[in-house]
GUNUVO-200664 format. One line per 5 residues: number of its first residue (from 1); their letters; for each residue y, z, x of N, C-alpha, C. Coordinates in Angstrom, 1 decimal. Layout:
NUM	A	Y:Z:X:Y:Z:X:Y:Z:X | ...
END
This chain:
1	MSENQ	-7.9:-8.2:37.9:-6.9:-7.1:38.0:-7.6:-5.8:38.3 | -7.1:-5.1:39.3:-7.8:-3.8:39.7:-7.6:-2.7:38.6 | -8.6:-1.8:38.5:-8.5:-0.7:37.5:-7.5:0.3:38.0 | -6.8:0.8:37.0:-5.8:1.9:37.3:-6.5:3.2:37.3 | -6.9:3.8:38.5:-7.7:5.0:38.5:-6.8:6.2:38.3
6	NLLAE	-5.5:6.1:38.2:-4.7:7.3:38.0:-4.6:7.7:36.6 | -5.1:6.9:35.6:-5.1:7.3:34.2:-6.5:7.6:33.8 | -6.7:8.8:33.3:-7.9:9.2:32.7:-8.1:8.4:31.3 | -9.3:8.3:30.9:-9.6:7.5:29.7:-8.8:8.0:28.5 | -8.8:9.3:28.3:-8.1:9.9:27.2:-6.6:9.7:27.2
11	QRRAL	-6.1:9.7:28.5:-4.6:9.5:28.6:-4.3:8.0:28.3 | -5.2:7.1:28.8:-4.9:5.7:28.5:-5.0:5.4:27.0 | -6.0:6.0:26.3:-6.2:5.8:24.9:-5.0:6.4:24.1 | -4.5:7.5:24.6:-3.3:8.1:23.9:-2.1:7.1:24.0 | -2.0:6.5:25.2:-0.9:5.5:25.3:-1.1:4.3:24.5
16	ILDEV	-2.3:3.8:24.3:-2.6:2.7:23.5:-2.3:3.0:22.0 | -2.7:4.2:21.6:-2.5:4.6:20.2:-1.0:4.7:19.9 | -0.3:5.2:20.9:1.2:5.3:20.7:1.8:3.9:20.5 | 1.4:3.0:21.4:1.9:1.6:21.3:1.6:1.0:19.9 | 0.3:1.2:19.5:-0.1:0.6:18.2:0.8:1.2:17.0
21	RRRGG	1.0:2.5:17.0:1.8:3.1:16.0:3.2:2.8:16.1 | 3.8:2.7:17.3:5.2:2.5:17.4:5.5:1.0:17.1 | 4.7:0.1:17.5:5.0:-1.3:17.3:4.3:-2.0:16.1 | 3.4:-1.2:15.4:2.7:-1.8:14.3:1.5:-2.7:14.6 | 1.2:-2.7:15.9:0.1:-3.6:16.4:0.3:-4.1:17.8
26	VRVNE	-0.8:-4.3:18.5:-0.7:-4.8:19.9:-1.8:-5.8:20.2 | -1.6:-6.6:21.2:-2.7:-7.5:21.6:-3.3:-7.0:22.8 | -4.6:-7.4:23.0:-5.3:-7.0:24.2:-4.6:-7.4:25.5 | -4.2:-8.6:25.6:-3.6:-9.1:26.8:-2.3:-8.3:27.2 | -1.6:-7.8:26.1:-0.4:-7.0:26.3:-0.7:-5.7:27.0
31	LTRKL	-1.8:-5.1:26.5:-2.3:-3.8:27.0:-2.8:-3.9:28.4 | -3.5:-5.0:28.7:-4.0:-5.1:30.1:-2.8:-5.2:31.1 | -1.8:-5.9:30.7:-0.6:-5.9:31.6:0.1:-4.6:31.7 | 0.3:-3.9:30.6:1.0:-2.7:30.5:0.3:-1.6:31.3 | -1.0:-1.5:31.1:-1.8:-0.4:31.7:-2.4:-0.7:33.1
36	GVSDM	-2.4:-2.0:33.4:-3.0:-2.4:34.7:-4.5:-2.2:34.8 | -5.2:-2.5:33.7:-6.6:-2.4:33.7:-7.2:-3.7:33.2 | -8.5:-3.8:33.2:-9.2:-5.1:32.8:-9.2:-5.2:31.3 | -9.5:-6.5:30.9:-9.7:-6.8:29.5:-10.9:-6.0:28.9 | -11.9:-5.8:29.6:-13.1:-5.1:29.2:-12.8:-3.6:29.0
41	TVRRD	-12.0:-3.0:29.8:-11.6:-1.6:29.7:-10.8:-1.4:28.4 | -9.8:-2.3:28.2:-9.0:-2.2:27.0:-9.9:-2.3:25.7 | -10.8:-3.2:25.7:-11.7:-3.4:24.6:-12.5:-2.2:24.3 | -13.0:-1.5:25.4:-13.8:-0.3:25.3:-12.9:0.8:24.7 | -11.7:0.9:25.1:-10.7:1.9:24.6:-10.5:1.7:23.1
46	LDALA	-10.3:0.4:22.7:-10.0:0.1:21.3:-11.3:0.4:20.5 | -12.5:0.2:21.0:-13.7:0.5:20.3:-13.8:2.0:20.1 | -13.4:2.8:21.1:-13.5:4.3:21.0:-12.5:4.8:20.0 | -11.3:4.2:20.0:-10.2:4.7:19.0:-10.6:4.2:17.6 | -11.2:3.1:17.5:-11.6:2.6:16.2:-12.7:3.5:15.6
51	RQGVL	-13.6:4.0:16.5:-14.7:4.9:16.0:-14.1:6.2:15.5 | -13.0:6.7:16.2:-12.3:7.9:15.7:-11.5:7.7:14.4 | -11.4:6.4:14.0:-10.7:6.1:12.8:-9.2:6.1:12.9 | -8.6:6.0:14.1:-7.2:6.2:14.2:-6.5:4.8:14.4 | -7.3:3.7:14.6:-6.7:2.4:14.5:-7.8:1.4:14.0
56	EKVHG	-7.4:0.2:13.7:-8.3:-0.8:13.3:-8.3:-2.0:14.2 | -9.4:-2.4:14.7:-9.5:-3.6:15.5:-9.3:-4.9:14.7 | -8.6:-5.8:15.2:-8.4:-7.1:14.6:-8.6:-8.1:15.7 | -8.7:-9.4:15.4:-9.0:-10.4:16.4:-7.8:-10.4:17.4 | -8.2:-10.1:18.7:-7.3:-10.2:19.8:-6.4:-8.9:20.0
61	GAVPV	-6.7:-7.9:19.2:-5.9:-6.6:19.4:-6.2:-5.6:18.4 | -5.2:-4.8:17.9:-5.4:-3.7:17.0:-4.2:-3.4:16.2 | -4.4:-2.8:15.1:-3.3:-2.4:14.2:-3.5:-1.0:13.7 | -2.5:-0.3:13.3:-2.6:1.1:12.8:-3.5:1.2:11.6 | -4.1:2.3:11.4:-4.8:2.6:10.1:-3.8:3.3:9.2
66	VEAST	-3.7:2.8:8.0:-2.8:3.4:7.0:-3.7:4.5:6.3 | -3.4:5.7:6.7:-4.2:6.8:6.2:-3.8:7.3:4.8 | -4.7:7.6:4.0:-4.4:8.2:2.7:-3.8:9.6:3.0 | -3.0:10.1:2.0:-2.4:11.4:2.2:-3.4:12.5:2.1 | -4.6:12.2:1.7:-5.6:13.3:1.6:-6.6:13.3:2.9
71	HEPGF	-6.4:12.3:3.8:-7.2:12.2:4.9:-7.0:13.3:5.9 | -8.0:14.0:6.3:-7.9:15.1:7.3:-8.8:14.9:8.4 | -8.4:14.5:9.6:-9.3:14.3:10.7:-9.8:15.6:11.2 | -11.0:15.6:11.8:-11.6:16.8:12.3:-10.9:17.2:13.6 | -11.3:18.5:14.1:-10.6:19.0:15.3:-11.0:18.1:16.5
76	EAKSG	-12.2:17.7:16.7:-12.6:16.9:17.8:-11.9:15.5:17.8 | -11.7:14.9:16.7:-11.0:13.6:16.6:-9.6:13.8:17.0 | -8.9:14.9:16.7:-7.5:15.1:17.0:-7.3:15.6:18.4 | -8.3:16.2:19.0:-8.1:16.9:20.3:-8.0:15.9:21.4 | -8.4:14.6:21.2:-8.3:13.6:22.3:-7.0:12.9:22.2
81	LELTA	-6.1:13.2:21.3:-4.9:12.4:21.1:-3.7:13.1:21.6 | -2.8:12.4:22.3:-1.5:12.9:22.8:-1.7:14.2:23.7 | -2.6:14.1:24.6:-3.0:15.2:25.4:-1.8:15.7:26.2 | -1.2:14.8:26.9:0.0:15.2:27.8:1.1:15.8:27.0 | 1.4:15.2:25.8:2.5:15.8:24.9:2.1:17.2:24.5
86	KEDIA	0.9:17.4:24.1:0.5:18.7:23.6:0.6:19.7:24.7 | 0.2:19.4:25.9:0.2:20.3:27.0:1.7:20.7:27.3 | 2.6:19.7:27.3:4.0:19.9:27.5:4.6:20.8:26.5 | 4.2:20.5:25.2:4.7:21.3:24.1:4.2:22.8:24.2 | 3.0:22.9:24.5:2.4:24.3:24.6:3.1:25.1:25.7
91	RAAAE	3.4:24.4:26.9:4.0:25.1:28.0:5.4:25.6:27.6 | 6.2:24.7:26.9:7.5:25.0:26.4:7.5:26.1:25.4 | 6.6:26.1:24.4:6.5:27.0:23.4:6.1:28.4:23.9 | 5.3:28.5:24.9:4.9:29.8:25.5:6.1:30.5:26.1 | 7.1:29.8:26.5:8.3:30.5:27.0:9.1:31.2:26.0
96	LVVPG	8.8:31.0:24.7:9.5:31.6:23.6:8.9:33.0:23.3 | 7.7:33.3:23.9:7.0:34.5:23.5:7.4:35.7:24.4 | 7.7:36.8:23.8:8.1:38.0:24.5:6.9:39.0:24.5 | 6.6:39.6:25.7:5.5:40.5:25.8:5.6:41.6:24.8 | 4.5:42.1:24.3:4.5:43.2:23.4:4.8:42.9:21.9
101	TAIAL	4.9:41.7:21.5:5.2:41.3:20.2:4.0:40.9:19.4 | 4.2:40.8:18.1:3.1:40.3:17.2:3.4:38.9:16.8 | 2.5:38.0:17.1:2.7:36.6:16.9:1.5:36.1:16.0 | 1.8:34.9:15.4:0.7:34.3:14.6:0.6:32.8:15.1 | -0.6:32.3:15.2:-0.9:30.9:15.5:-1.8:30.3:14.4
106	SGGTT	-1.3:29.2:13.8:-2.0:28.5:12.8:-3.1:27.7:13.5 | -3.9:27.0:12.6:-4.9:26.1:13.2:-4.2:24.9:13.8 | -5.0:24.1:14.6:-4.5:22.9:15.1:-4.8:22.7:16.6 | -4.7:21.5:17.1:-5.0:21.3:18.5:-3.8:21.7:19.4 | -2.6:21.6:18.9:-1.5:22.0:19.7:-1.4:23.5:19.8
111	TYALA	-1.7:24.3:18.8:-1.7:25.7:18.9:-2.9:26.2:19.7 | -3.9:25.4:19.7:-5.1:25.7:20.6:-4.7:25.5:22.1 | -3.9:24.5:22.4:-3.4:24.3:23.7:-2.4:25.5:24.1 | -1.6:25.9:23.1:-0.7:27.0:23.3:-1.4:28.3:23.7 | -2.5:28.5:23.0:-3.3:29.8:23.2:-3.6:30.0:24.6
116	HHLLE	-4.0:28.9:25.3:-4.4:29.0:26.8:-3.2:29.5:27.6 | -2.0:29.2:27.2:-0.8:29.6:28.0:-0.3:31.0:27.7 | -0.9:31.6:26.6:-0.5:32.9:26.3:-1.5:34.0:26.8 | -2.5:33.6:27.5:-3.5:34.6:28.0:-2.9:35.6:29.0 | -1.9:35.2:29.7:-1.3:36.1:30.7:-0.1:36.8:30.2
121	VPDLT	0.3:36.6:28.9:1.4:37.4:28.3:0.9:38.7:27.9 | 1.4:39.8:28.4:0.8:41.1:28.1:1.1:41.7:26.8 | 0.1:42.5:26.3:0.3:43.3:25.1:0.7:42.6:23.8 | 0.1:41.4:23.6:0.4:40.7:22.4:-0.6:41.1:21.3 | -0.1:41.1:20.1:-1.0:41.1:18.9:-1.0:39.7:18.3
126	VVTNS	-2.2:39.1:18.3:-2.2:37.7:17.9:-3.0:37.6:16.5 | -2.3:37.1:15.5:-2.9:36.9:14.2:-3.2:35.4:14.1 | -4.4:35.0:13.7:-4.7:33.5:13.6:-5.7:33.3:12.6 | -5.6:32.1:11.9:-6.6:31.7:11.0:-7.4:30.5:11.6 | -7.3:30.4:13.0:-8.0:29.3:13.7:-9.2:29.9:14.5
131	VRVAD	-10.4:29.4:14.2:-11.5:29.8:15.0:-11.4:29.4:16.4 | -10.9:28.3:16.7:-10.7:27.8:18.0:-9.7:28.6:18.8 | -8.6:29.0:18.2:-7.6:29.8:18.9:-8.2:31.2:19.2 | -8.9:31.8:18.3:-9.5:33.1:18.5:-10.5:33.0:19.7 | -11.3:31.9:19.7:-12.3:31.7:20.8:-11.6:31.7:22.2
136	VFHAA	-10.4:31.2:22.3:-9.7:31.1:23.6:-9.6:32.5:24.1 | -9.1:33.4:23.3:-8.8:34.8:23.7:-10.1:35.6:23.9 | -11.1:35.4:23.1:-12.4:36.1:23.2:-13.1:35.6:24.4 | -13.1:34.3:24.7:-13.7:33.8:25.9:-13.1:34.3:27.2 | -11.8:34.5:27.2:-11.1:35.0:28.4:-11.5:36.5:28.6
141	QRVSG	-11.6:37.2:27.5:-12.0:38.6:27.6:-13.5:38.8:28.1 | -14.3:37.8:27.7:-15.7:37.9:28.2:-15.8:37.7:29.7 | -14.9:36.8:30.2:-14.9:36.5:31.6:-14.3:37.6:32.5 | -13.1:38.1:32.0:-12.4:39.1:32.8:-12.6:40.5:32.4 | -13.3:40.7:31.2:-13.5:42.1:30.7:-12.2:42.5:29.9
146	QRQGA	-12.3:43.6:29.3:-11.1:44.1:28.5:-10.1:44.7:29.4 | -9.3:43.8:30.0:-8.3:44.2:31.0:-7.1:44.8:30.3 | -6.3:45.6:31.0:-5.1:46.2:30.5:-4.1:45.1:30.1 | -3.5:45.3:28.9:-2.5:44.3:28.5:-3.1:43.1:27.8 | -4.4:43.0:27.6:-5.1:41.9:27.0:-4.7:41.8:25.5
151	ATVVL	-4.6:40.7:24.9:-4.1:40.5:23.6:-5.1:41.1:22.6 | -4.6:41.7:21.5:-5.4:42.1:20.4:-5.4:41.0:19.4 | -6.6:40.5:19.0:-6.7:39.3:18.2:-7.2:39.7:16.8 | -6.4:39.3:15.8:-6.8:39.5:14.4:-7.1:38.1:13.8 | -8.4:37.9:13.5:-8.9:36.6:12.9:-9.1:36.8:11.4
156	TGGVR	-8.3:36.0:10.6:-8.5:36.1:9.2:-9.8:35.5:8.8 | -10.3:36.0:7.6:-11.5:35.3:7.1:-11.1:34.1:6.3 | -12.0:33.5:5.6:-11.7:32.3:4.8:-12.7:31.2:4.9 | -12.4:30.1:4.3:-13.3:29.0:4.3:-12.9:28.0:5.4 | -13.8:27.5:6.1:-13.5:26.7:7.3:-13.2:25.2:6.9
161	TPSDS	-12.1:24.7:7.4:-11.7:23.3:7.2:-12.2:22.4:8.3 | -12.1:21.0:8.1:-12.5:20.1:9.2:-11.7:20.4:10.5 | -10.5:21.0:10.4:-9.8:21.3:11.7:-10.0:22.7:12.2 | -11.1:23.3:11.7:-11.5:24.6:12.1:-10.5:25.7:11.8 | -9.8:25.6:10.7:-8.9:26.6:10.2:-9.6:27.4:9.1
166	LVGPV	-9.3:28.7:9.0:-9.8:29.4:7.9:-8.8:29.6:6.8 | -9.1:29.1:5.6:-8.1:29.1:4.5:-8.7:29.6:3.2 | -7.9:29.7:2.2:-8.4:30.1:0.9:-8.0:31.6:0.6 | -8.4:32.1:-0.6:-8.0:33.4:-1.0:-8.2:34.6:0.0 | -9.3:34.6:0.7:-9.5:35.6:1.7:-8.5:35.6:2.8
171	ADQAI	-8.3:34.4:3.3:-7.2:34.3:4.4:-5.9:34.6:3.8 | -5.5:34.1:2.6:-4.2:34.3:2.0:-3.9:35.8:1.9 | -4.9:36.6:1.4:-4.8:38.0:1.1:-4.6:38.8:2.4 | -5.3:38.4:3.4:-5.2:39.1:4.7:-3.8:38.8:5.4 | -3.3:37.6:5.3:-2.0:37.2:5.9:-0.9:37.9:5.1
176	AALHF	-1.0:38.0:3.8:0.1:38.5:3.0:0.3:40.0:3.3 | -0.7:40.7:3.8:-0.5:42.1:4.1:0.0:42.3:5.5 | 0.3:41.3:6.3:0.7:41.4:7.6:2.1:40.9:7.8 | 2.8:41.3:8.9:4.1:40.9:9.3:4.1:40.6:10.8 | 4.6:39.5:11.2:4.7:39.2:12.6:6.0:38.6:13.0
181	DLLFL	6.3:38.8:14.3:7.6:38.4:14.8:7.9:36.9:14.9 | 6.8:36.2:15.2:6.9:34.8:15.5:5.7:34.1:15.1 | 5.8:33.0:14.3:4.7:32.1:13.9:4.8:30.8:14.6 | 3.7:30.4:15.3:3.6:29.1:15.8:2.7:28.2:14.9 | 3.3:27.2:14.4:2.7:26.4:13.3:2.4:25.0:13.7
186	GVHGI	1.2:24.6:13.7:0.8:23.2:13.8:0.9:22.5:12.5 | 1.2:21.2:12.5:1.4:20.5:11.2:0.7:19.2:11.3 | 0.3:18.7:10.1:-0.2:17.3:10.0:0.9:16.3:9.9 | 2.0:16.7:9.2:3.1:15.8:9.1:4.4:16.5:8.9 | 5.5:15.9:9.3:6.8:16.5:9.2:7.9:15.4:8.9
191	SVEAG	8.7:15.6:7.8:9.7:14.6:7.5:10.8:15.4:6.7 | 12.0:14.7:6.7:13.1:15.3:5.9:12.8:15.5:4.5 | 12.2:14.5:3.9:11.9:14.5:2.4:10.8:15.5:2.1 | 9.7:15.4:2.8:8.5:16.2:2.4:8.5:17.5:3.2 | 9.3:17.7:4.2:9.2:18.9:5.0:7.9:19.0:5.8
196	LSTPN	7.2:20.1:5.8:5.9:20.3:6.5:4.8:20.0:5.5 | 3.8:19.2:5.9:2.8:18.9:4.9:1.4:18.8:5.6 | 0.4:18.9:4.7:-1.0:18.8:5.1:-1.8:18.1:4.1 | -2.9:17.5:4.4:-3.7:16.8:3.4:-4.7:17.8:2.7 | -4.7:19.1:3.1:-5.7:20.0:2.6:-4.9:21.0:1.7
201	LAEAE	-5.2:21.1:0.4:-4.5:21.9:-0.6:-4.6:23.4:-0.2 | -5.8:23.8:0.1:-6.0:25.2:0.4:-5.3:25.6:1.7 | -5.3:24.7:2.7:-4.6:25.0:3.9:-3.1:25.1:3.7 | -2.5:24.3:2.7:-1.1:24.3:2.4:-0.8:25.7:1.9 | -1.6:26.3:1.0:-1.3:27.6:0.5:-1.4:28.7:1.6
206	TNRRL	-2.3:28.6:2.5:-2.5:29.6:3.6:-1.3:29.4:4.5 | -0.8:28.2:4.8:0.4:28.0:5.6:1.6:28.6:5.0 | 1.7:28.5:3.6:2.9:29.1:2.9:2.9:30.6:3.2 | 1.7:31.2:3.1:1.6:32.7:3.4:2.0:33.0:4.8 | 1.6:32.2:5.7:2.0:32.4:7.1:3.5:32.4:7.3
211	VQSAR	4.1:31.4:6.7:5.6:31.2:6.8:6.3:32.4:6.2 | 5.8:32.9:5.0:6.4:34.0:4.3:6.3:35.3:5.1 | 5.2:35.4:5.9:5.0:36.7:6.7:5.7:36.7:8.0 | 6.3:35.6:8.4:6.9:35.6:9.7:8.4:35.8:9.7 | 8.9:36.5:10.7:10.4:36.6:10.9:11.0:35.3:11.4
216	RVVVV	10.3:34.6:12.3:10.8:33.4:12.8:9.6:32.4:12.8 | 9.9:31.1:12.5:8.9:30.1:12.4:9.2:29.0:13.5 | 8.2:28.7:14.3:8.3:27.7:15.3:7.2:26.7:15.0 | 7.6:25.4:14.8:6.7:24.3:14.6:6.4:23.7:15.9 | 5.1:23.5:16.3:4.8:22.8:17.5:4.1:21.5:17.1
221	ADHTK	4.8:20.3:17.3:4.3:19.1:16.8:4.7:17.9:17.8 | 3.8:17.1:18.2:4.2:15.9:19.0:4.9:14.9:18.1 | 5.5:13.9:18.8:6.3:12.9:18.1:5.6:12.1:17.1 | 4.3:12.0:17.2:3.6:11.1:16.2:3.5:11.8:14.8 | 3.8:13.1:14.7:3.8:13.8:13.4:5.0:13.5:12.6
226	WGTVG	6.1:13.0:13.3:7.3:12.7:12.6:7.2:11.5:11.6 | 7.5:11.7:10.4:7.4:10.6:9.4:6.1:10.6:8.7 | 5.1:11.4:9.1:3.8:11.5:8.5:3.9:12.5:7.3 | 3.3:12.1:6.2:3.4:12.9:5.0:1.9:13.2:4.4 | 1.5:14.4:4.4:0.2:14.8:3.8:0.3:15.0:2.3
231	LSSFA	-0.8:15.3:1.7:-0.8:15.4:0.2:0.1:16.6:-0.3 | 0.1:17.7:0.4:0.8:18.9:-0.1:1.8:19.4:0.9 | 3.1:19.5:0.4:4.1:20.2:1.2:4.0:21.7:1.1 | 4.3:22.4:2.2:4.2:23.9:2.1:5.4:24.6:2.7 | 6.4:23.8:3.2:7.6:24.4:3.7:8.7:23.4:3.9
236	KLEQV	9.9:23.7:3.6:11.1:22.8:3.9:11.5:23.0:5.3 | 12.2:21.9:5.8:12.6:22.0:7.2:13.6:23.2:7.4 | 14.3:23.5:6.4:15.3:24.6:6.5:14.6:26.0:6.7 | 13.3:26.1:6.5:12.6:27.3:6.7:12.1:27.4:8.1 | 12.3:26.4:8.9:11.8:26.4:10.3:13.0:26.8:11.2
241	DTLVT	12.7:27.7:12.1:13.8:28.1:13.1:13.8:27.1:14.2 | 12.7:26.7:14.8:12.6:25.9:16.0:11.5:24.9:15.9 | 11.8:23.6:16.3:10.7:22.6:16.5:10.6:22.4:17.9 | 9.4:22.5:18.5:9.1:22.2:19.8:8.3:20.9:19.8 | 8.8:19.8:20.4:8.2:18.5:20.4:8.2:17.9:21.8
246	DAGLP	7.9:16.6:21.9:7.8:16.0:23.2:8.9:14.9:23.3 | 9.0:14.3:24.5:10.1:13.4:24.8:9.9:12.0:24.1 | 8.7:11.8:23.4:8.5:10.6:22.7:9.2:10.5:21.4 | 9.9:11.6:21.0:10.6:11.6:19.7:11.8:10.8:19.8 | 12.0:9.7:19.0:13.2:8.8:19.1:14.5:9.6:18.9
251	SAARA	15.6:9.0:19.4:16.9:9.7:19.3:17.4:9.8:17.9 | 17.1:8.8:17.1:17.5:8.8:15.7:16.8:10.0:15.0 | 15.5:10.2:15.2:14.8:11.3:14.6:15.4:12.7:15.1 | 15.7:12.7:16.4:16.3:14.0:16.9:17.6:14.3:16.2 | 18.4:13.3:16.0:19.7:13.6:15.3:19.4:14.1:13.9
256	EISEH	18.5:13.4:13.2:18.2:13.8:11.8:17.6:15.2:11.7 | 16.7:15.5:12.6:16.1:16.9:12.6:17.1:17.9:12.9 | 18.0:17.7:13.8:19.1:18.6:14.2:20.0:19.0:13.1 | 20.1:18.2:12.0:20.9:18.5:10.9:20.2:19.5:10.0 | 18.9:19.7:10.1:18.2:20.6:9.2:17.6:21.8:9.9
261	LRRLV	17.4:21.8:11.2:16.8:22.9:12.0:17.9:23.6:12.8 | 17.6:24.9:13.0:18.5:25.7:13.9:18.4:25.2:15.4 | 17.2:24.9:15.8:17.0:24.6:17.2:15.9:23.5:17.4 | 16.2:22.6:18.3:15.2:21.5:18.6:14.9:21.7:20.1 | 13.7:21.9:20.5:13.3:22.0:21.9:12.4:20.8:22.2
266	VAGET	12.9:19.9:23.2:12.1:18.8:23.6:11.5:19.1:25.0 | 10.2:19.3:25.0:9.5:19.7:26.2:9.9:18.9:27.4 | 10.2:19.5:28.5:10.5:18.8:29.7:12.0:18.4:29.8 | 12.8:18.6:28.8:14.2:18.2:28.8:15.1:19.5:28.7 | 16.2:19.4:29.4:17.1:20.6:29.3:17.9:20.6:28.0
271	ET	17.9:21.7:27.4:18.6:21.9:26.1:20.1:21.7:26.3 | 20.8:21.1:25.4:22.2:21.0:25.5:22.9:21.9:24.5
END
């Protein structure tokens, strides 16, 4: 069977992981037919995903890893997952930003993607506890110089987490003294029962402060975050104004979310 050159390795692996999570397990021969690639390619992809700790290889296929509620993947491990969904979400979320406003971006790979789409929005004040997000704006300024209308970036201090967020008392105190129009919040997990959650206790407290300091809260989360529950909840769904997600979110979940949130935005779809 000929190799499918139209799919990059990371895109193909994101599709494999989605199949494993959605179905509870897949066989190698099923993936070769679905993706149009060789048996060897699929096995290499499964090896790579197993090294990231996001699935477990079994004889003839793979099954999901049942993660402990305290497990927190690093930024690099998460950055290769659901790339297309994150980019779609970032593009849709950027449309919610008004020039000249004060916004906050939490840590996470989806907010990192969003930061790239905000570089051309003029006169923003950006508060973030994400080293990666701050680097996006600083790198753009180093390339183009301090152009007129460039964002003013406020990076909180704090202790660095595996996801490159700054958390703890220093970050909490800095955030508590600020007020912003719009918060874009990445999450580890989201559910009706647990609300928004994270495996990191210190990050949960910092996220609470972010929510308290925002006039409006926008959660940016791909469909795989739905139903995931971390160790510590930091906000109820009713505290969220808008969820921006991707088309992979099942219709049943959409209906359930709509009962608790003011607005659901599915990237790439027209709102009804």
